[in-house]
N, C-alpha and C positions, 0 to 999 in steps of 0.2 A: 434802222426801225427800234421802237422800244417795246420789250415784250411786255406780256402782263406781270411774268416775274420781276422783271426790273421795277415795274411801278409799285409791286408789292414790297419791294425791298427798300425802295425809298419811303415808302410811307410807314413800315417798319422802323427805320432808321428816324423818322420824325417822331415817332411816338416814343421810341426810347429816349430821344434827346429830350423831350418834353417832361419825362418821369425822372430817369434814373442818371441822362446824361449820356455823353459818348466818348469812347476811347479815342485817340490820336488816329489810330487805323480807322476805326470807324466815320471819323471824322472826314478823313480823305477819301474815303468810299462813298459819303456821302456827298462831298463835293464833285467828284467822278460821275455819279450817277445823275447829279442834277445837271451838269453841264452836257452829258449826252442827251438828256430829256430837251433842255432848252434847245440844242442844235437839231434835235428831230423835228420839234414844234417850229423852229424857223425854217427848215427847209421844205415843210409841209405847206406851212404859208406862202413861200416864195412860190413853190412850183402851182399853187392855187392862184395867187395873182398872175403867173405867167402866162394862164390860160383865161385870163379875164379880158373882156373886150367891153369899151364903150361904144354905145349906139347912138349916132346922132339922130337927132329929128327928121334928117331924110334918109336916114335907113342906111348909111354908112357905119362902117364899124372901123375901131381902130384900136390897138391894143394899148394897154396901160404903159406908159413909160415911166422908168426909174427915175426918181429924183435924188440928186446927190445932196 
């Protein structure tokens, strides 16, 4: 789960990248934080879709199936 502090740090690094640039350590931190954020968003979306059902006109329900 992504905390508000993590989001604030991501935004702080984004602002700094636009103005003065980032050091190698900050670039690595930014990449790590971005990956954690993306993983959290994907996990949230997957959980939401796992609990989504399609209701047919006859009233029957079926879960969404994952497409490969």
